[in-house]
KOLLO-718034 format. One line per 8 residues: number of its first residue (from 1); their letters; for each residue x, y, z of N, C-alpha, C. Coordinates in steps of 0.1 Angstrom, whole numbers. Each point is the difference from the previous one (the first is absolute). Layout:
// residues N
NUM = a = X,Y,Z,X,Y,Z,X,Y,Z ~ ...
This chain:
// residues 85
1 = xxxxxxxx = -339,-15,201,5,-11,7,-10,-12,-2 ~ 6,-11,-4,-9,-12,-2,2,-9,13 ~ -12,-5,5,0,-9,11,-7,-13,-4 ~ 8,-11,0,-6,-13,-3,-6,-5,12 ~ -14,-1,0,-7,-4,12,3,-15,4 ~ 3,-8,-10,4,-14,4,12,0,8 ~ 10,8,-3,12,1,8,-1,8,13 ~ -8,10,0,-2,9,11,-9,-7,11
9 = xxxxxxxx = -10,-7,-5,-10,-7,9,1,-15,-2 ~ -7,-4,-11,1,-14,-5,-11,-1,-11 ~ -1,-12,-6,-9,-2,-11,-15,-1,4 ~ -3,-2,13,-13,0,5,-2,12,9 ~ -7,10,-5,-2,12,7,-14,-1,8 ~ 1,-5,12,-12,-3,7,-2,7,13 ~ 10,8,5,-2,7,13,-1,15,-3 ~ -10,6,6,-2,14,-2,11,8,7
17 = xxxxxxxx = 6,-5,10,11,6,7,12,2,-9 ~ 2,-10,-10,11,1,-9,-1,12,-9 ~ -12,3,-4,-3,12,-9,3,13,8 ~ -5,0,12,2,12,8,15,2,3 ~ 8,-10,3,14,1,2,8,4,-12 ~ -5,-5,-12,6,4,-13,-1,15,-2 ~ -11,5,2,-2,15,-2,7,8,11 ~ 1,-5,12,8,7,10,15,1,-4
25 = xxxxxxxx = 5,-11,-6,14,0,-6,1,10,-11 ~ -9,0,-10,3,8,-12,-3,15,4 ~ -8,3,10,-3,13,4,13,7,6 ~ 9,-9,5,12,5,6,12,1,-10 ~ -2,-5,-12,11,1,-10,-1,13,-7 ~ 12,6,-2,0,13,-6,-1,-1,-16 ~ -11,-5,-4,-3,-1,-14,-15,1,-1 ~ -5,6,-12,-14,2,-1,-8,-10,-8
33 = xxxxxxxx = 7,-7,-10,-7,-9,-9,4,-14,2 ~ -10,-8,2,2,-14,3,-9,-9,-10 ~ 6,-11,-4,-7,-10,-8,0,-13,8 ~ -12,-4,3,-2,-13,6,-1,-11,-10 ~ 10,-9,0,0,-11,-10,-6,-12,6 ~ -11,-4,-6,-8,-12,5,4,-13,-7 ~ 11,0,-7,5,-12,-7,2,-11,10 ~ -5,-12,-4,1,-12,8,-8,0,13
41 = xxxxxxxx = -9,10,1,-10,0,11,-12,-9,-4 ~ -2,-11,7,-10,-10,-5,-13,1,9 ~ 0,7,11,-12,2,8,0,13,7 ~ -11,6,1,-2,13,7,-13,-1,7 ~ 0,3,13,-12,0,8,-8,13,-1 ~ -12,0,3,-8,12,0,5,10,10 ~ 3,-5,12,5,9,11,13,6,-4 ~ 9,-7,-7,13,6,-4,-3,12,-10
49 = xxxxxxxx = -9,-3,-10,-3,10,-10,-7,12,7 ~ -9,-2,9,-6,11,7,10,9,7 ~ 9,-7,8,11,8,7,9,6,-10 ~ 3,-6,-11,9,5,-10,-6,14,-6 ~ -12,-1,-4,-6,12,-6,-3,11,10 ~ -4,-4,12,-1,10,11,13,7,3 ~ 11,-7,1,13,5,2,4,9,-12 ~ -2,-5,-12,3,7,-12,-7,14,0
57 = xxxxxxxx = -12,0,4,-8,12,-1,5,11,10 ~ 5,-5,11,6,9,11,14,4,-3 ~ 7,-7,-8,14,2,-3,2,12,-9 ~ 11,8,3,3,11,-8,8,-4,-13 ~ 3,-13,-1,8,-5,-11,-9,-3,-12 ~ 7,0,-12,-7,-4,-12,3,-15,-2 ~ -10,-8,1,2,-15,0,-9,-6,-12 ~ 7,-8,-8,-7,-6,-11,3,-15,1
65 = xxxxxxxx = -8,-8,-7,1,-15,0,3,-5,-14 ~ 8,-10,0,3,-7,-13,-1,-15,2 ~ -1,-8,-11,0,-14,0,-10,-7,9 ~ -12,5,-1,-11,-6,8,-5,-12,-8 ~ 0,-12,6,-4,-12,-6,-15,-1,-2 ~ -5,-9,-8,-15,-2,-1,-6,-4,13 ~ 7,-6,9,-5,-4,13,-1,12,9 ~ 9,9,-1,1,11,10,-8,13,-5
73 = xxxxxxxx = 0,2,-13,-6,12,-6,-15,2,4 ~ -9,-10,-1,-14,3,4,-2,5,14 ~ 7,-5,9,-1,4,14,5,14,2 ~ 12,3,-7,5,14,1,-9,10,-6 ~ -6,-3,-12,-9,9,-6,-13,3,8 ~ -5,-11,6,-12,1,8,2,9,12 ~ 10,-2,7,3,8,12,4,14,-3 ~ 8,2,-11,4,13,-4,-12,9,-3
81 = xxxxx = -10,-5,-6,-12,7,-3,-7,5,12 ~ 0,-9,11,-6,4,12,7,10,8 ~ 14,-1,0,8,9,9,5,12,-7 ~ 3,-1,-13,7,11,-7,-9,6,-11 ~ -12,4,4,-9,5,-11,4,13,-7
C-alpha cells in the first residue's frame, strides 16, 4: 500500500505527533507492506523524523520510503543511522 505523506499529513512534516498517529493508523490496517511516498514534501523536522523512525522500529509492518527530496533525504539518513542501526 502506498501512502502519500503530502496527502495524509501535508507538505511540511513538522510535528512528531503526526508521525506517531501515522503509524498508529497503519498498524491497524490489515496489510503488511507499506510505502511512504515523500513526493512534494518540502520540509521535515528533526522531531518528526525521530518519531517516524522510532514508530517504524516498533511497528510490525514492513515500511519503505520513496521520493525523498534533496531537502529531506539528509535529515532522514542522519536520524535513521541513530535509531535503526
